[in-house]
N, C-alpha and C positions, 0 to 999 in steps of 0.2 A: 104586981108584979108587971101583969103588963103596963099603966101605968108610969112604975120604977125604969123600961126599958125606954117611953117614949121620951121620959125625960133626958134621960142618957142619948140616947140620939141626939136631938134639938144642944147641948150641951153638949156632946161629940161637934158638932157641926159645928160652933159657936166658936169652939177653943181652936175646933182647927182651922176654920175660916179666920177669923183674927188675929189669927198666930203669920199666917200668910201673911196675908195684908200690915198689920205691923211691923209685921220682923221683914221683911221685905224691904219697909217704908225705909226700915233705921238702920236696916245694912248699905244702905244705897247715901240714902243721907249721910251717917253721919262714922260709919264702921263698927256700928255696935249691931243689937237684937239679941241675939245670940239667946236671953229670957225669954222672949217673943216666939223667937223658934222652937224653943224647947215644949211648947204648949202644944206644939203638933199633933206630935203625935202621942202623949198626953190625950187629947182628940179623937184620936183611929181610935188607941183602945176602950172610948167612956162609949166610941159606936160602936166597933166590933163588941163591944158586952151588952151597949140597950140593943144593937140587933141581935143579939143569941138571948136575952130577956122575952123582948117580946115577939118570937116565933116559938119559946119552950110554954110562954102563958098567954097565951091567946083567947081571949075573950069569951 
């Protein structure tokens, strides 16, 4: 479970960073980007779930 938690932490970080970067870039250049910005809450939930899993199931 610890490894799954670490995976979710990394997944959450990547989704949040990519969602913010690509979403803002598309909003500023083309006026769209809502799909990419929608990845940010998903990434945050994944990040919180990963931290919780790593704290509950330490090696």
